[in-house]
C-alpha positions in Angstrom: 9.4 -8.9 -35.6 10.4 -5.6 -37.1 7.6 -3.6 -38.8 9.8 -3.9 -42.0 10.3 -7.6 -42.3 12.8 -7.3 -45.2 15.2 -5.2 -43.1 17.3 -8.4 -42.6 17.5 -9.1 -46.3 20.3 -7.8 -48.4 19.7 -7.5 -52.1 22.2 -7.8 -54.9 21.2 -6.9 -58.5 22.6 -9.4 -61.0 21.1 -8.4 -64.3 17.5 -9.4 -64.3 17.9 -11.6 -61.2 17.9 -10.7 -57.5 19.6 -12.8 -54.8 18.6 -12.4 -51.1 20.6 -13.4 -48.1 18.1 -14.3 -45.4 19.0 -14.4 -41.7 15.9 -16.3 -40.7 16.8 -20.0 -40.6 13.4 -21.2 -41.8 13.4 -19.0 -44.9 16.9 -20.2 -45.8 15.2 -23.4 -47.1 13.5 -21.3 -49.8 15.0 -21.0 -53.3 17.4 -18.0 -53.1 17.3 -16.8 -56.7 14.1 -15.6 -58.3 13.4 -13.6 -61.4 11.9 -10.3 -60.4 8.4 -11.4 -61.3 8.7 -14.6 -59.2 10.1 -12.5 -56.3 7.0 -10.2 -56.4 4.7 -13.2 -56.5 6.3 -14.9 -53.4 6.8 -11.7 -51.4 3.5 -11.8 -49.4 4.0 -15.5 -48.4 7.6 -14.9 -47.3 6.7 -11.8 -45.3 4.0 -13.9 -43.5 6.5 -16.7 -42.9 9.1 -14.2 -41.5 6.5 -12.7 -39.1 5.4 -16.1 -37.9 8.9 -17.5 -37.3 10.4 -14.5 -35.5 12.5 -15.3 -32.5 11.3 -14.0 -29.2 13.8 -12.1 -27.0 14.8 -14.1 -23.9 17.5 -11.7 -22.6 18.7 -8.2 -23.2 22.2 -6.8 -24.0 23.0 -3.5 -22.2 25.8 -1.6 -23.9 25.7 1.4 -21.5 27.3 4.3 -23.4 27.1 3.7 -27.1 29.7 6.3 -28.0 32.2 5.4 -25.2 32.6 1.6 -25.5 36.4 1.8 -25.4 36.6 4.3 -22.4 33.5 3.7 -20.4 35.2 1.4 -18.0 37.1 4.4 -16.6 33.8 5.6 -15.0 34.1 2.7 -12.5 37.0 4.7 -10.9 34.3 7.1 -9.7 31.3 4.8 -9.4 33.0 2.0 -7.2 34.2 4.4 -4.4 30.8 6.1 -4.4 29.0 2.8 -4.1 31.3 1.8 -1.1 30.7 5.2 0.5 26.9 5.0 0.0 26.5 1.5 1.4 29.0 2.1 4.2 27.5 5.4 5.3 23.9 4.1 5.2 24.7 0.9 7.1 26.6 3.0 9.8 23.6 5.3 10.0 21.1 2.4 10.4 23.4 0.8 13.0 23.6 4.0 14.9 19.8 4.5 15.0 19.3 0.9 16.0 21.9 1.0 18.8 21.4 4.4 20.3 18.2 4.6 22.4 18.2 8.4 22.2 17.6 8.1 18.5 14.5 5.9 18.9 12.3 8.8 17.8 9.9 9.2 14.8 12.3 11.7 13.0 15.1 9.2 13.1 12.9 6.3 12.1 12.0 8.2 9.0 15.6 8.8 8.3 16.2 5.0 8.7 13.4 4.4 6.0 15.3 6.7 3.7 18.5 4.9 4.2 17.0 1.5 3.5 15.5 2.8 0.3 18.9 4.2 -0.7 20.6 0.9 -0.1 18.0 -1.0 -2.2 18.4 1.5 -5.1 22.2 1.3 -5.0 22.2 -2.5 -5.0 19.7 -2.7 -7.8 21.5 -0.5 -10.3 25.2 0.1 -9.6 26.6 -3.5 -9.2 25.3 -4.4 -12.6 26.8 -1.3 -14.2 30.2 -2.2 -12.6 29.9 -5.8 -13.9 29.4 -4.4 -17.4 32.5 -2.1 -17.1 34.8 -4.7 -15.4 33.8 -8.0 -16.9 31.8 -7.1 -20.0 28.8 -8.9 -18.5 26.2 -7.0 -20.6 23.5 -9.6 -20.7 20.5 -9.6 -18.4 17.6 -12.0 -18.4 14.1 -11.0 -19.5 12.7 -11.4 -16.0 15.7 -9.7 -14.4 15.4 -6.7 -16.6 11.8 -6.1 -15.7 12.4 -6.8 -12.0 15.1 -4.1 -12.1 12.7 -1.8 -13.9 10.0 -2.4 -11.3 12.4 -1.7 -8.4 13.7 1.5 -9.9 10.2 2.8 -10.8 8.8 2.0 -7.4 11.6 2.8 -4.9 12.5 6.2 -6.4 9.0 7.6 -5.8 9.1 6.0 -2.4 12.2 8.1 -1.6 10.3 11.2 -2.8 7.3 10.3 -0.6 9.7 9.8 2.4 11.0 13.3 1.8 7.4 14.5 1.9 6.7 12.8 5.2 9.9 14.2 6.6 8.8 17.7 5.5 5.5 17.3 7.3 7.5 16.2 10.4 9.5 19.5 10.2 6.3 21.5 9.6 4.6 20.2 12.7 7.8 20.6 14.8 8.2 24.3 13.9 4.6 25.4 13.4 3.0 23.3 16.2 5.8 22.5 18.6 3.6 21.9 21.6 1.5 19.4 19.7 4.4 17.6 18.0 4.7 14.7 20.5 1.0 13.9 20.2 1.0 14.1 16.3 4.3 12.6 15.3 4.3 9.3 17.1 5.6 5.8 16.3 2.1 4.9 15.1 2.4 7.9 12.7 5.6 6.4 11.3 4.0 3.1 10.8 1.1 4.7 8.9 3.5 6.8 6.9 5.5 3.7 5.9 2.3 1.9 4.8 1.3 5.0 2.8 4.8 5.2 1.2 4.8 1.5 0.1 1.2 1.1 -1.1 0.8 4.5 -2.8 3.9 4.0 -4.9 3.5 0.3 -5.4 0.0 0.6 -6.9 0.9 3.6 -9.0 4.1 2.3 -10.5 3.4 -1.4 -10.9 1.7 -0.9 -14.4 4.9 0.6 -15.8 6.9 -2.7 -15.9 3.7 -4.7 -16.6 2.9 -2.6 -19.7 6.5 -3.0 -20.9 6.6 -6.7 -20.3 3.4 -7.3 -22.2 5.0 -6.0 -25.4 6.2 -8.3 -28.2 10.0 -8.3 -28.2 11.0 -10.0 -31.5 13.6 -7.7 -33.0 16.7 -6.2 -31.4 17.6 -6.9 -27.8 20.3 -4.3 -27.5 19.5 -1.7 -24.8 21.4 1.5 -25.3 21.5 2.2 -21.5 23.3 0.9 -18.4 20.0 0.0 -16.8 16.6 -1.3 -17.8 14.9 2.0 -18.1 11.2 1.8 -19.2 11.4 3.6 -22.6 14.9 2.3 -23.4 13.6 -1.3 -23.3 10.0 -0.6 -24.6 11.3 1.0 -27.8 12.9 -2.3 -28.8 9.5 -4.0 -29.1 7.6 -4.4 -32.3 4.4 -3.0 -30.8 2.9 0.5 -30.1 4.5 2.1 -27.0 2.5 5.3 -26.9 0.6 4.0 -23.8 3.9 3.2 -22.1 5.2 6.7 -22.7 1.9 8.3 -21.6 1.6 6.3 -18.4 5.2 6.9 -17.4 4.8 10.7 -18.0 1.5 10.8 -16.0 2.8 8.6 -13.1 6.1 10.5 -12.7 4.6 13.9 -12.6 1.6 12.9 -10.5 3.9 11.1 -7.9 7.1 13.2 -7.9 5.4 16.4 -9.0 2.7 16.3 -6.2 5.4 15.4 -3.6 7.5 18.4 -4.7 4.6 20.8 -4.6 3.5 19.7 -1.1 7.1 19.9 0.2 7.5 23.4 -1.1 4.2 24.3 0.4 5.2 23.0 3.8 8.4 25.0 3.7 6.5 28.1 2.8 4.5 27.6 6.0 7.7 26.9 7.9 9.3 30.1 6.6 6.2 32.1 7.5 6.2 30.7 11.1 10.0 31.4 11.5 9.6 35.0 10.3 7.0 35.5 13.0 9.5 34.5 15.8 10.6 37.5 17.8 13.9 36.0 18.9 16.7 35.8 16.2 18.3 32.9 18.0 15.0 30.9 18.0 14.6 31.6 14.2 18.1 30.4 13.5 17.6 27.2 15.6 14.3 26.5 13.8 15.9 26.9 10.4 18.9 24.8 11.5 16.6 21.8 12.2 15.3 21.9 8.6 18.7 22.6 7.0 19.8 19.0 6.4 16.4 18.0 5.1 16.2 21.0 2.8 19.7 20.4 1.3 18.9 16.8 0.5 15.5 17.7 -1.0 17.0 20.4 -3.2 19.7 18.1 -4.4 17.4 15.1 -5.0 14.9 17.1 -7.1 17.4 19.3 -8.9 19.3 16.3 -10.2 16.0 14.5 -11.1 14.7 17.6 -13.0 18.1 18.0 -14.8 17.9 14.3 -15.9 14.3 14.7 -17.1 14.9 17.8 -19.1 18.2 16.5 -20.5 16.4 13.3 -21.5 13.8 15.3 -23.4 16.4 17.3 -25.2 18.2 14.3 -26.6 18.8 16.0 -30.0 20.7 18.9 -28.3 22.8 16.9 -25.9 24.9 13.7 -26.4 23.0 10.5 -25.7 25.5 9.6 -23.0 24.6 12.5 -20.8 21.1 11.4 -19.7 22.4 7.8 -19.2 25.1 9.1 -16.9 22.7 11.3 -15.0 20.3 8.4 -14.6 23.1 6.2 -13.1 24.4 9.0 -10.8 20.9 9.7 -9.5 20.8 6.2 -8.2 24.2 6.7 -6.4 24.9 10.3 -5.4 21.8 11.0 -3.2 22.3 7.7 -1.3 25.9 8.6 -0.7 25.0 12.2 0.3 22.0 11.6 2.5 23.6 9.9 5.5 26.7 12.2 5.4 24.6 15.4 5.5 22.5 14.2 8.3 25.6 12.8 10.1 27.5 16.1 9.9 24.6 18.5 10.6 22.6 16.5 13.3 24.4 16.6 16.6 22.6 13.5 18.0 23.5 11.4 15.0 27.1 12.6 15.0 27.5 11.8 18.7 25.9 8.3 18.2 28.3 7.5 15.3 31.4 8.6 17.3 30.2 6.5 20.2 29.8 3.4 18.1 33.1 3.9 16.3 34.9 4.2 19.7 33.2 1.1 20.9 34.2 -0.9 17.8 37.8 0.3 17.7 
């Protein structure tokens, strides 16, 4: 129920009498016309009744871009092709790594993990957005909303952690090339996958749990295309300071620590490359990190822009952070396999070989 229980009541002054139109069905049975003194006497009882008979939210209504209701469907012209590109490119990359025995190495296994995370994030967010644009299917169940929130809050940090493990892989390959085969093994990839899953699962699970425990008894209209934590939590009747605090701490602890460690690893890589006497060797060493570095810079740049834009809501239109949030679940998944496919010779040759075999 709203903190102001009389928000749903409309008053009309008719001389010394006040008439109230009540939206709550139970209260409609009350006498509608009181003298002002009678209204004051019954006010506490009616407030209590309204609080006790509030309807609990069973589904949410997502309106995407509040200021673009008539034109937002045109965004699907961009989102739909990007979704097809992201899914197609990642499935081709996974098929290539699975089919080509020459790609059965730890570095490519890590890339396969990244592709699987990208596919899950795409399928969790973008199809629902397109359904809203095309068929006006704005409703989402209570359980479905928090499931989407859980997947987004868990798999996005998993992707960040995967970039961290890949940065460590490049660090060992360049700084300790002779020890690389003994350090980066298939067992290492298994341990890394366990680390990626459990670290982020345990750290992000409280976010949807804290949001789901709130009492949703007022509006169910989410001014977003997705069930983002704060967009949903602010619809509740309770205190959401803990939700905001935990999201802030978890995001900066997970993604922030990953970014710091990635930058640190590339500082060591750059120092090792600068010590190489041969210019050709230095160029080759940097080339092996090029694809990874491009994707990391794009991933974190887009994420930081979204975070700071979201914090500056009063200075930017509300549609901007919503659009950036949607694009962050689509553009990196579309870009990752393409960059690796173009810049990594082994993957490029594997894709060409599979395409020739199929067609």
